N, C-alpha and C positions, 0 to 999 in steps of 0.2 A: 645471440637475443633469444630467449624462448617465445614459443609461438603456443598460441590457444585458440582457440575458436571465440571470433567475435559474437556469434549469436549466442543469447542467453539459452536458448532452447539445445542449442547443440552440446553447450558447455553441461547443461543438466544430465542429456543424454549420455554423455560423455562420462559424467561422474559414474550416474548410476548404473552405467554398464564396469566401470572399472570395480565398484562396491561388489555387484553383485558378481562378476568373474572373483575377486576375492574369497567371498564370504561360500558360493557354491564349490570353488577351489578347495575351501579348506574342509568343506562339507564332504566332498567326493574323496578327498585323502584320507579323511575319517572312516567313510565308506570302504574305501578299497583296505587301509587297516583292519577294520573288523570282519571282513568277507575273508583275510586271508587269514587272520588269526582264528576264525572259527573252522574255517575249511581244513587249517591244519591241526588244529586240536582234535576234529572229527576223524583225521586220519590217524592222528598219534593216537588216540585209545584204541582205533582196531588194533593197529600195528602191536600195539601193549598186550592187549590180550593173546594174540598167537605168539609173539616172541617171549612171553613168561611160561604159557602153556607147554609149549616147546622145550624150552630151559628147566622148566620142573621135569619135565618127563626124561629129559638127558641127564639131570643129575641124580635123580632118582633111579633110574635105569629101568624106567616101565616103557619108555620110547622104542619100539619095535616097528622094523620096516619102513618105507617111506612116510613121509609127515605127510599127515591128513589135510586136505585143501576144502575149507569148507566155504570160500569165497568165490571159486570159479577163477582161480588164478588172478584174482583182483590184488591178491596178497602175497609176497612173495617170501618165502620164508626159508633159508639155509642154515646149516650148522657146520663152521669152518675151522679146522684146525691151525694151529699155528703154521705157516709157510704159505696159507692162502688155499690149500685144497679143500674142497667143499665135499664131505662125507654124508651128507643127507639132507634131503629139500622137496620143498613140494614139489608136482609135476611140472609147474610153469617155470621154477627156479632150478630145475635138473638142467645139467649141461652148459649151465652159464656161469660164467666167472663172479667170484664175490661180490655183492651189492655195495659193497666199501672196503675201503684198505683201513680204515680208523679201526683200532684195534685198542678197545677197552682196558686200561690198567687193571690191576688187581686192588689199589685203594678205590677204583671209582669203575666196579664193574657194570653200571647202567648210564649208558649215553644215549640222548636224544638228537636226531639232527637232521638237517636237511642235505640232500648232496645232489650234485646236477651231473651232467654228462654231455657231451656234444657241444654244439653251437647252432644256434638258430640258423633257420627255423626249424631244425628236427630237434632241440636242446628237449632231453626228458630231466624232470626231476624228482625225487622222492623223498618221502617222509620216512627215518630210517630210526630203528630202535636196536641199538647193539648191547648184548646182556652176555658177560663173561660167565661162566658157569659156575667156575671156582676160583680161588686166587691163587691155585698151584700155576706153576709156570708154563704146564703143556695144556692148560685148560682150554677146551673149546671155547667159541664166541658164535651165539645165536644171533641171527641177522633176520629182522622183519621188516620189509620195505614195503610201502603202495605209491603209485605213482600219484603226483600231483596233476589237477587237472588242467587240461591245456591254457585255458584263458588264465590263467596264476602263471603259467610259465612264457607264453609268448608275449604277453603285454596287452592282450586284448581289454582285459577289465580296466586297465588305465585307460586305453582308446576310447575306450565305451564311457567311462566316465569322464573323459578330457572332452567327449562332444558333448554329453549331456550338459556342463560345464558351460561350452562354446553357445548351446541351444537356448538355454535358460539365460544366460547374458543377453543374448541377441533378442528374447522376448521380451527381458524386463527394457533392454534399449529401446524396440518399437514401443511397448505401452508407454515409458516415458516420454519419447517424442510426440507420441499420440495427445498424452494428458498436457502435456506443457505446451504443445501446439495450442489444443482448445484454450487452457487457461490462458494462455499471451493472446489468443484471436482478440480480444476486446481492445488490448494494450495496443495492438497495431492499429485497428480501427480508430483508436484514439490519435493515436500519432499521423493516420493518413489525414483523420479531420483537421488535425491542428496545422499540419503542414498546407492545408487548402483555404484556411481562413487568411485574411487579410486586413490591414487597417482600413480597407475601404468596405468589407463585409464581415462586420463584427455580431452579425445577427445570427450566425450558424452556431450550432452546440455539437458536442460531441456527444457518439452514443454513450447511453448511461444504462449498465446492466442491472437488473434486478439483485438484491441482495446488500448484505451490508459488509461484504469483505472487502478485501484492501485494493482489488480493481475497481468496485463502485465506489468505493469512497475517493481514488484518484479520477474517476470521473463527475464526481459530484464537486471535487475541489476545483478541478479545471473548467466547468462549467461556471462554478462561482467565480473563478478567476475572470474568465470572458465576459462576465453580467457587470464585474466591476471596472473592465477594462473598457465595456461598451458605454457605460455611463460617463466614464471621464474621457471619452471621447466626445461622446455626445455635447457633454459639458463643455470641452474646450471649442468645438463647433457652435455649439449655442453663443458662446461668449464673442467669438468672431463675428458669428451673424450680428449679433444684439451691437458688439462696438461699432462695424462698418456701419450699422443701419441708423443707430441714433446720435451717435457722435458728428456724423456727416452736417447736420444741420446748424448746431451751433458751431460747428468749425467754420462751414460756407457764412454765416450772419457774421462772425465776430471777424473773417478776413474779408469780408465784403465792407465793413465801417471801417476797418483801419485802411484798405488800399483806399476808399472813398473819402477819408481824411488826408492820406498821405497824397492824392492827387489834387485835392480842392482843399488846402490847409485854411485859405481864407474863408470859405465858404459853409467852414464847419465849426460848432461850437465844441472846443477841445474837451472839456471838463464832461460833457454830456457823454462825447464818445467813447471817452476812458470810464465812465461809470457802465457806460452799456459794453464795452469789452469786459470790465471785472464781473459784470452778473453772468456773461457768457461762459468765461473762466470759471467762475462758480460752479456753474449749472455742468460744464464738462467735467471739474474734478468730482462731483457728487454722482454723474454718472460711470464714471471711471471707476470710483471708489465702490460702489454698489458692483460694477459688473466684476470687479477684481475679488470681492466677498462671495460672492454666487460661485465664482470658478471656485472659490479653496473651500466653502462650504462641504463638509462630506469626504474631504479627500485625505482627513488623518492628520498630517502635520503633525505640530509641536501642541495640537488642542489638546488640554487634560482634562477629562471629565472628573466630577467631583460631586460630592453629595450636596444638595442646595437646598435651602428652606423657600420654597418658591413664596409663601405669603412675606415673609420678611425680605426678600428680593424685590416685590411690587413693591410695597411700603416703600422701600429706600429708594426707589426707582420715581416714583411720583413725590415723593421729598424733594429730590433734588432737582426737578423740573418745575418752571415755573409757567402758569397757567392763566393766560386771560378769562379762561372759563370756568365755573363750578367744577371741582373733582370731588367724588367722595370716593373710598376706598374701606373694603368690608374685606378682609385678607386673615384666612384662618392659619394660625401660626403651626409649624410642626408638618406642613405638608411636603415632604422632602422626595425631590426627584435627583435624577443622577445627570448631568451632563456638565456642559462648557458655559461658565458664567457668563461672560461676555459674549458669547453668542446669546444666550436668555435674555441679558440685558438689551443687545438689539433689538431681539424679535418683540420685547414688550412695549421698548421705544418707538418701534414704527407703528405698532397697534396705538400706540398715544397719538402719534403724530397723525396719523389716520385719523381718530377719532376726533382730534382737537379742528383738523382742517374742514372737518364737515359737519360739525356737532352745532346745535343752535345756541344752547347754554349750559348744559351739562356734560359730564361725562362721569361713567360709574365703572370702577376696578374691582373685580370678586376672585376670591381664589379660595378653594375648598375640595373636599373630595367628593366624587360619583362615582358609584359603580366601580369602585376599585382603582379609581384613577385619580390623577391630580387634574382640576379644572379651574381655568385662568378664563376669566371672560371679561372684555373691554366694550363698553355700550355707552353708543352718543343716541342724542335727542335730534340727530338731523333727519333729512329725507327719507333715507332707507337705501335697500338696495333691492332690487325687483330680483323674484327667484330664479329668473333665465339669466341671470347675471351673476349669481353668486359664485360661481366656479371661473367664471371668465377673470374678475378682478384680482385673482391672483396667477394670472398669466403677466410675462414680462411685459411692460410697457402699453398694457393695456388702459386706457381711457375711455370711460361712459359717456356717451351724451345727455348723461341728466344731471340735476342738481348738485349730484355726487361730485363732478368734474368741474366745480366753479374753486377760485382761489386756486388756480395750478401752481406749481411750484416744485412738486416732488417729480422725481424723476421717471415713474412707472415702474420701481422697479420694488419698492417697499414690501407691498402684498408677497411678492415672488419671494422675495428672501425669508418672510415671515415662515411661507410652507416649507420651503426647504429648511430653514432650521430645524423644524418641527419634524420633518419627515426623517432628519438626520438621529433625532433623539429619540426616535420609536412613536412619535404622538402624528396627532392631526388637527386641523384646524380649520373650520367651517364657520360659516355666519348662518346662525339661526333665526328662526323665527321671533320676533318682538313686536309691542304694539306700537312702540315709536323708535325710528331710527333703525341703526344696525348695529347687531350684537355680535361679537366675534369670540369665538370659543376655542380654545387651545385644551387639550387633554394630553395628557404626557404619564407615563408609565411609573408607578411609586418606587422608591428608591426600595 
């Protein structure tokens, strides 16, 4: 089973160290080869000069006496006869055996090579040029050799380069560890914060770094997800609270009527009890339907948005309904928005229900463009709504103690549904000043 570090930081550090070691290792090998080649080439050039000078002197017969040494013993020059006897040499090479036993042939009179003697740590290596003076069988051979530096022989150069490779790879690993740690620090902070967030406290958010990099985008996405989750949980809690609060009264009334009819069947008017029970059942059904709609709005689901002509939708909805009051419509065609058709139909229907409930004699519906937005207004000529109550009416189960509360029969959720649908579609709903009655103004972004 292959083992690898579990931490991204450790994995990145390991990969960086391995890559650095490979790169620096190849570089070190190239440096080693270049240094060795350059040093050998310099040594060989020096030995070639002396070897060819002495070889020419032997061949011309101009070499007299001991071979002159201009290198302070650094280059050893010897003239060797067949059989290995040294006949002439520089002072440093006198009384020494031939520097090499390699004997150039008559068809390859000049040989350049490296020759080593002994074993480590006292090993010595020489760069040698051997020149056969002539092609005669008894020709002498001139050897010129120079000792290679000890760092090329003892492995010191490779050791230094290897140490440099390890040091540089270690530096790269350390830098990678620090950089990746600093980079992943915000990710760890996000993880810790997410681990501490529970369903009972969704108000907390993860730290969001500045900038537009991937980590900042991750933090923003996490916070947006938490926003949606908090809204969904709040919606569920609101649904549970509303249901327990609003359903209790009609259920209790329904139960009381049925128990009374069951216990005293002779003292009750059964048709009246059934009528009252049906009325309470209808109210329960309306409340449950509206609560479920409020719980679904904004949660996505299968609702598909489409381009909608708001003016045509308003005219169709007004024609579909039967009004006991006078209603006028002024709708500009071509005012197109993007939304869920059934939700916008429900929004307009709730506004019309509200207007019909509280109007004295007439309702007016208008659709137009205003300030780059689609504007739909529903105006009634009723008692109107005081400025201090214009926000309260959009709250769930709000009932005003004014003339607007006469003619009950609604669930108290109609205008709350209107605001939810408007907000989900990126719009707003407000009650605006009007000479008489109430004027509800819906503004939506144009498509």
